[in-house]
Backbone bond lengths (Angstrom), bond angles and torsions (degrees), N, CA, C in turn:
res aa  C-N    CA-C-N  psi(-1)  N-CA   C-N-CA  omega(-1)  CA-C   N-CA-C  phi
1 M - - - 1.459 - - 1.526 108.12 -
2 N 1.318 116.37 131.03 1.465 117.95 178.28 1.528 110.31 -91.91
3 D 1.319 115.98 174.79 1.467 120.36 -175.33 1.522 113.31 -59.10
4 S 1.324 117.66 -34.71 1.467 119.68 -176.26 1.526 112.24 -73.96
5 D 1.358 117.54 -18.85 1.461 120.72 179.69 1.524 112.99 -90.81
6 E 1.315 117.96 -9.32 1.457 120.79 -176.95 1.526 110.01 -72.90
7 E 1.349 113.93 144.71 1.452 118.69 175.64 1.516 109.34 -69.49
8 V 1.284 116.20 139.80 1.463 120.73 176.75 1.521 106.68 -91.83
9 F 1.324 116.57 122.96 1.452 121.78 179.93 1.516 109.16 -88.83
10 D 1.311 115.16 122.55 1.461 120.92 177.51 1.523 107.57 -106.74
11 P 1.326 119.42 103.94 1.468 120.85 -176.48 1.522 112.94 -62.05
12 D 1.313 118.54 -23.66 1.466 120.66 179.04 1.525 112.19 -76.65
13 F 1.334 117.56 -19.57 1.463 120.31 -176.53 1.520 111.19 -62.39
14 E 1.335 117.49 -51.66 1.458 119.57 -179.48 1.522 111.25 -63.52
15 A 1.310 116.52 -40.75 1.459 119.28 179.28 1.527 110.30 -60.67
16 D 1.317 117.05 -40.77 1.460 119.86 178.81 1.520 111.24 -63.75
17 V 1.326 116.61 -42.66 1.461 120.32 179.62 1.521 109.68 -61.87
18 F 1.335 117.41 -46.06 1.452 120.91 -179.74 1.517 110.99 -65.37
19 D 1.332 116.47 -45.28 1.464 119.68 178.39 1.521 111.04 -60.29
20 N 1.317 116.84 -41.75 1.464 120.41 179.51 1.519 111.35 -64.28
21 D 1.329 117.17 -37.73 1.461 121.05 179.26 1.526 110.39 -64.45
22 I 1.322 116.50 -42.52 1.463 120.98 177.19 1.524 109.97 -66.32
23 E 1.314 116.06 -42.47 1.471 120.83 179.89 1.529 111.34 -63.61
24 D 1.337 116.86 -36.97 1.473 120.23 177.26 1.527 110.74 -59.53
25 A 1.333 116.20 -42.33 1.466 119.90 178.35 1.522 110.66 -64.34
26 M 1.331 116.94 -40.15 1.466 119.90 179.54 1.526 111.36 -67.66
27 T 1.311 116.88 -37.05 1.470 120.16 177.13 1.530 109.57 -61.01
28 M 1.332 116.13 -43.78 1.466 119.95 178.15 1.531 110.15 -63.76
29 F 1.332 117.25 -37.74 1.462 120.65 178.44 1.527 110.34 -60.19
30 Y 1.331 116.80 -48.41 1.468 119.67 -178.02 1.528 112.14 -69.99
31 Q 1.327 117.30 -31.28 1.465 119.99 179.12 1.526 112.01 -74.09
32 T 1.334 116.94 -39.80 1.463 120.56 -173.31 1.524 113.75 -99.94
33 K 1.327 117.82 -18.00 1.470 123.26 -173.65 1.531 111.11 60.90
34 D 1.320 116.85 23.17 1.461 123.23 179.98 1.526 108.42 -96.32
35 G 1.323 116.71 113.17 1.452 122.51 -176.75 1.515 114.84 -60.81
36 Q 1.338 117.67 -18.08 1.459 118.79 176.22 1.522 110.86 -60.59
37 W 1.335 117.23 -31.79 1.468 120.00 178.64 1.526 111.30 -69.41
38 L 1.341 117.39 -35.29 1.457 119.75 174.99 1.523 109.36 -64.91
39 L 1.322 116.56 -44.85 1.466 120.06 177.52 1.526 110.64 -61.20
40 E 1.314 116.99 -36.02 1.469 120.77 177.27 1.532 110.44 -65.40
41 A 1.316 117.38 -40.11 1.470 120.64 177.73 1.530 110.11 -63.38
42 I 1.333 116.41 -39.88 1.462 120.34 177.72 1.532 109.93 -66.00
43 R 1.336 116.51 -43.41 1.466 120.64 178.56 1.517 110.87 -60.27
44 R 1.331 116.53 -45.60 1.463 120.52 -179.78 1.523 111.21 -63.55
45 S 1.314 117.38 -39.30 1.467 120.44 177.84 1.522 110.20 -58.76
46 G 1.322 115.80 -47.26 1.459 120.01 178.99 1.518 112.17 -64.88
47 Q 1.329 116.04 -41.90 1.467 120.98 -179.82 1.522 110.89 -59.79
48 Y 1.324 116.53 -38.34 1.458 121.34 -177.58 1.527 112.35 -90.44
49 G 1.347 117.32 0.06 1.455 120.51 179.51 1.518 112.96 68.40
50 K 1.333 116.12 31.66 1.463 120.44 -177.93 1.529 108.92 -108.52
51 P 1.321 117.31 141.83 1.470 119.02 174.72 1.530 109.20 -66.84
52 L 1.322 115.47 156.86 1.461 118.89 177.78 1.522 109.30 -64.38
53 C 1.314 116.07 128.07 1.460 119.31 177.26 1.535 108.54 -73.20
54 A 1.299 116.70 165.66 1.467 121.60 -175.97 1.529 111.30 -58.02
55 R 1.318 117.48 -40.15 1.473 120.95 -177.54 1.532 111.08 -63.12
56 V 1.327 116.91 -41.23 1.465 121.10 179.11 1.524 109.60 -69.74
57 S 1.314 116.41 -47.01 1.455 121.58 -178.60 1.525 111.83 -60.52
58 E 1.327 116.84 -44.06 1.470 120.66 179.59 1.521 111.32 -63.77
59 A 1.322 117.52 -41.04 1.465 120.42 179.12 1.529 110.53 -65.13
60 L 1.328 116.74 -43.35 1.464 120.87 178.63 1.523 110.48 -63.14
61 N 1.321 117.31 -45.21 1.468 120.60 178.92 1.524 111.29 -60.98
62 G 1.325 117.56 -39.27 1.458 120.67 178.10 1.524 112.18 -63.26
63 I 1.307 116.16 -41.63 1.471 120.40 178.86 1.518 110.54 -66.62
64 L 1.337 116.70 -45.24 1.463 119.39 179.87 1.529 111.49 -64.38
65 E 1.316 116.80 -34.20 1.466 119.89 177.26 1.533 110.70 -66.72
66 K 1.317 117.68 -38.81 1.473 120.29 175.22 1.521 110.51 -57.87
67 Y 1.310 116.47 -40.06 1.463 121.36 -179.44 1.523 110.93 -72.53
68 R 1.338 117.30 -48.73 1.469 121.23 -177.89 1.526 111.97 -62.86
69 S 1.332 116.76 -36.76 1.465 120.84 -176.76 1.528 112.53 -80.53
70 G 1.323 117.06 -8.65 1.463 120.02 -179.64 1.520 113.18 87.55
71 E 1.325 117.82 -0.85 1.464 119.97 176.78 1.523 110.10 -59.96
72 A 1.330 116.04 -36.43 1.463 121.62 175.12 1.524 107.48 -111.92
73 R 1.331 117.34 133.70 1.461 120.91 -177.85 1.529 112.78 -74.95
74 T 1.335 116.39 -30.89 1.469 120.44 -178.01 1.525 109.27 -132.93
75 L 1.327 115.93 162.72 1.458 118.97 174.75 1.528 110.51 -64.60
76 D 1.329 117.39 -34.63 1.467 119.59 175.92 1.523 110.39 -56.93
77 E 1.323 115.18 -46.04 1.465 119.86 179.78 1.527 110.61 -65.30
78 A 1.318 117.35 -42.12 1.461 121.24 -179.91 1.534 110.88 -62.68
79 F 1.334 116.39 -42.09 1.465 120.58 179.81 1.524 112.12 -79.41
80 G 1.325 117.16 -14.63 1.462 119.55 -179.27 1.519 112.41 72.84
81 V 1.327 116.05 35.51 1.463 119.99 179.56 1.518 109.76 -117.66
82 S 1.306 114.89 146.15 1.458 120.61 173.98 1.522 107.59 -158.25
83 R 1.296 115.12 156.22 1.459 120.55 177.60 1.526 108.75 -87.59
84 P 1.338 117.14 144.48 1.463 119.21 174.62 1.531 110.40 -62.50
85 G 1.304 117.40 155.58 1.461 121.85 -178.40 1.518 113.75 -57.99
86 N 1.313 117.63 -32.69 1.467 120.70 -177.56 1.529 112.38 -94.78
87 W 1.327 118.16 13.66 1.456 122.64 -177.39 1.521 110.29 -68.29
88 S 1.316 116.74 137.19 1.458 121.88 -180.00 1.526 109.25 -124.41
89 Q 1.322 116.17 115.42 1.455 120.43 179.96 1.521 111.06 -61.12
90 S 1.325 117.33 -43.20 1.468 119.38 -177.91 1.521 111.14 -64.45
91 A 1.334 118.16 -37.30 1.468 120.61 178.83 1.523 110.81 -66.49
92 V 1.319 117.08 -42.37 1.466 120.47 179.77 1.521 110.24 -66.79
93 R 1.321 116.69 -42.45 1.474 120.06 179.42 1.525 110.65 -63.99
94 A 1.318 117.05 -40.97 1.469 119.83 179.10 1.527 110.16 -64.50
95 R 1.331 117.04 -43.85 1.459 121.70 -178.56 1.535 111.55 -66.47
96 S 1.317 116.09 -30.05 1.458 120.93 -177.14 1.529 113.04 -89.82
97 R 1.328 116.77 -5.86 1.468 119.98 179.92 1.520 109.91 -54.94
98 K 1.306 116.86 143.44 1.467 121.62 -175.61 1.520 111.02 -102.54
99 T 1.335 115.13 150.61 1.456 121.56 172.76 1.525 108.30 -85.47
100 A 1.323 116.50 177.31 1.473 120.93 179.29 1.528 111.19 -61.00
101 T 1.338 117.14 -26.09 1.471 120.52 -179.63 1.519 112.67 -85.34
102 G 1.341 117.07 -4.52 1.451 120.47 179.58 1.514 113.72 93.96
103 M 1.333 117.49 -4.36 1.464 121.26 178.23 1.528 108.32 -81.91
104 S 1.322 117.01 146.23 1.459 119.12 176.36 1.527 108.65 -63.88
105 V 1.325 115.97 151.62 1.465 119.85 178.69 1.524 109.39 -60.27
106 A 1.333 116.92 -40.51 1.466 119.41 179.82 1.530 110.26 -60.55
107 G 1.320 117.30 -45.26 1.463 120.99 178.33 1.514 112.28 -64.53
108 A 1.334 116.58 -39.62 1.461 120.94 179.23 1.524 110.81 -65.88
109 V 1.334 117.32 -39.42 1.467 120.97 177.01 1.520 109.22 -61.84
110 W 1.330 116.84 -48.76 1.471 120.14 179.81 1.527 110.49 -57.82
111 H 1.315 117.37 -47.25 1.463 122.31 -178.75 1.525 110.76 -60.79
112 S 1.331 117.39 -43.88 1.464 120.62 179.95 1.525 111.35 -65.01
113 V 1.325 116.88 -43.37 1.468 120.12 179.36 1.525 110.08 -60.90
114 I 1.320 117.07 -46.85 1.466 121.08 -179.94 1.526 110.48 -62.76
115 S 1.326 117.36 -43.84 1.468 120.89 -179.31 1.521 111.11 -61.54
116 L 1.326 116.91 -45.58 1.465 120.31 -179.94 1.527 111.27 -68.27
117 H 1.320 116.46 -36.63 1.467 120.00 177.36 1.531 111.00 -64.28
118 M 1.329 116.29 -38.69 1.470 120.12 178.34 1.529 111.48 -66.26
119 Q 1.328 116.62 -21.19 1.461 121.43 176.52 1.527 111.45 -87.45
120 G 1.334 116.46 4.90 1.457 120.55 175.41 1.507 115.72 104.47
121 R 1.317 117.79 -0.74 1.462 120.12 -179.69 1.524 110.03 -77.95
122 P 1.330 117.06 137.75 1.468 118.71 174.76 1.528 110.37 -72.59
123 I 1.309 115.88 148.41 1.465 120.15 176.10 1.516 106.43 -85.60
124 D 1.336 114.91 100.14 1.455 121.16 -175.98 1.526 109.80 -145.79
125 E 1.318 115.49 -177.23 1.462 120.13 -176.59 1.527 111.61 -59.42
126 A 1.318 117.82 -38.21 1.468 120.84 -179.90 1.527 111.04 -61.98
127 L 1.314 116.20 -41.00 1.463 120.04 178.50 1.525 110.52 -65.57
128 F 1.334 116.40 -43.21 1.460 119.75 178.83 1.530 111.03 -64.79
129 E 1.346 117.59 -35.33 1.463 120.61 176.38 1.529 110.55 -62.30
130 E 1.323 116.57 -45.95 1.464 121.53 -179.33 1.532 111.37 -62.91
131 V 1.317 115.51 -48.60 1.467 119.87 -178.48 1.531 110.31 -68.27
132 G 1.324 116.64 -40.94 1.461 120.19 178.20 1.518 111.87 -59.91
133 E 1.316 116.57 -41.98 1.470 120.66 178.61 1.527 110.69 -62.19
134 K 1.325 115.73 -40.67 1.472 120.61 179.49 1.529 111.55 -59.38
135 Y 1.347 117.09 -36.56 1.464 121.22 -175.28 1.532 113.74 -106.67
136 G 1.337 116.87 7.65 1.455 120.28 174.85 1.511 114.87 73.22
137 V 1.340 116.64 32.18 1.467 120.86 176.29 1.531 108.55 -128.74
138 S 1.306 116.86 161.13 1.466 120.92 179.03 1.525 109.81 -70.29
139 W 1.335 115.83 164.84 1.467 119.15 179.40 1.525 110.21 -62.64
140 S 1.339 116.80 -36.84 1.469 118.86 -177.62 1.532 110.72 -71.29
141 T 1.327 117.80 -34.48 1.465 120.51 175.60 1.524 109.46 -67.46
142 A 1.334 116.87 -41.97 1.468 120.20 176.81 1.520 110.05 -59.42
143 R 1.334 116.76 -43.65 1.470 120.87 178.01 1.521 110.74 -61.23
144 N 1.346 116.71 -44.23 1.467 120.18 -179.48 1.528 111.71 -65.08
145 Y 1.345 117.62 -41.26 1.456 120.56 176.86 1.525 110.33 -61.14
146 Y 1.322 116.25 -43.73 1.470 120.87 178.77 1.531 109.76 -59.38
147 R 1.308 116.88 -47.31 1.472 120.76 -178.51 1.529 111.80 -63.82
148 E 1.334 116.61 -41.15 1.470 120.33 178.90 1.524 111.00 -62.40
149 C 1.339 115.87 -46.04 1.472 119.89 -179.53 1.521 110.66 -66.67
150 K 1.312 116.45 -40.75 1.462 120.42 178.68 1.528 109.97 -60.75
151 A 1.328 116.94 -43.89 1.470 120.00 179.12 1.523 111.22 -63.18
152 L 1.337 117.25 -39.02 1.466 120.11 177.73 1.526 110.56 -64.57
153 M 1.329 117.12 -40.45 1.464 121.06 178.97 1.533 110.77 -64.16
154 E 1.316 115.83 -39.78 1.466 120.01 -179.15 1.512 111.88 -70.33
155 Q 1.356 117.58 -28.03 1.467 120.88 176.24 1.514 110.96 -62.89
156 G 1.324 116.69 -35.03 1.454 121.48 -177.53 1.515 113.10 -72.79
157 D 1.315 117.48 -18.41 1.487 120.38 -178.73 1.497 112.47 -73.68
């Protein structure tokens, strides 16, 4: 490869992508007033090895001040987060369980169903039974995981 064929590395490119990802979370925080988005911005900052930007830090300090001053009775109230009435911890924990490869069971079920379907298998109860057995869930849970993942994929389109 000669010099003209080499990729030019722009060190600002990755920083911009990471900064934009953090900024996207903060935009969602300000639009929704949902503290989970602030926590997501903090998580992303740590994941990317970036210090908290002023916007994230100021929002966090404001929330903590609401809690320390007694304006908010709980951290949940200060962050503006709550679980829906029909929320089930066991269902979320089961859905979030990881396989040996680190993929969520729900994601692994979806991937297996799609892979087998691409090999000509119909997406039916028998397929869900096979995939469910592989991942230690019932056929109906495998079907539900597949449907949930499929709906998430279709949202992105």
